[in-house]
Phi, psi and omega in degrees: 000135179254126178245132173244137182233136176230165179204161171052055177291324182049043175091351181277140179211346186293342180273355189283352177303331181297328179301322184295335180297338183266002173050062181289142167282324179223134172251119177256141181236121188263040168096174189050056178294322178240176175250091181058040174085357177274168177059051183289352177299337178301326180288324174299322180292320177296323176298318177299314179302319183285315187276324185260327181262351176072026180269125174287121183244132175232119188229151169240149174285154176260185180291340179267004178265137185266176178299326177297319177297315180300317177300319183289322178285337170293318182300323182265004170076029181247359186284117179262353186300123180070021180230160173233122184237133178261120176238110179051048175070019166243127176276139172242125180242133184246134173229105182268180184071190180220168166294170186300141176239167175285357192255358177054051181283168192293337192228071182240154182220158169288162177299322179297319179296317179300314183296313184285338170296320176296311182302317179294329180290322188255004190301330182272350182229021187305318182290332183280332191267341186303122181073008185226030181217163175248128178263124176253110187227139173289313182284136174277161175289145182292153175058047174226176176294342186277352186232020184275130167255193185301318187229012181198170173251125190238019181285186187264129174292328181290319178297320177297318180299319178299317179298314183293329183270330190241350174049060173300156178297314174209159176240120175261114186226186181197231171079309181262100190298327185275000185252051176296124185193162158240120182233178179215138176230107190064233179266002186264126172279137179241124185233120170242099184286344183068171177291349186272348186206180173224161178251151176236125181225130174260126185246132175265129181253113177214211175301327175235134178277127182231151175271114180282322182199153172218137171216152173260134183237127180287142172287000000 
C-alpha cells in the first residue's frame, strides 16, 4: 500500500497535482487545511481528488481550521478526527487540533483532552491496533525532530505518550513548519513533511505491518 502525506496547506492546493504522480492508495492530511477558515476552495479540490481521481483521503483539522472547515470536511467524508478507519487491514486513527499555543487559535485542546480523545476513539479495538495502525495527528510528539522551533520543543506530550504506549507504525504530523523531518521513536516513524514537501511511504501488509520505504519529496 502506498501512502502519501501532506500537511499545513493553509488554503493552497494548486501544487498538489504532483502528489498524483505517485499514485497514492491513501492520501493523509495532517491539518491546517485552511488558514483560519479562509480559502475554502481547497476543500472543493480535495473533493475532486476523491471523487474524480479516486484517491482515498483521510484528513484531520489543524489548530487553524474553524468549525466551518470541520463541517465541510465532514460533508465530503474525509474527516478522520476522532475516528478509526480500516483501509486494507491498516487502521488509521485521527487526532486533530493541537495542544495549547500562545496564539489562542480556533482548535486547541489540553493535553488531557488530546489523550482521552484518542482513548475514546480506540477503546473498542484497543487490542487490535497496537503496532498495527497509522496515527494522523496535527500536533507532533514533543522532544522529537518534528516539534523543534528556534529555541524550544513545542510538541504534544500526549501524542508522545500515545506513541510510547501503542506503537503506531508511523505518525503523520505537521503544525511546526520549520521541523521538516523523518524521525523515529522506538519502532514508530514520525514524519512532518512541512508545507514545503510531502512524504511517500510504501507499507507492507502481512502478519506484521512494516514500512518498506519513506521519502520526502519537495513540491
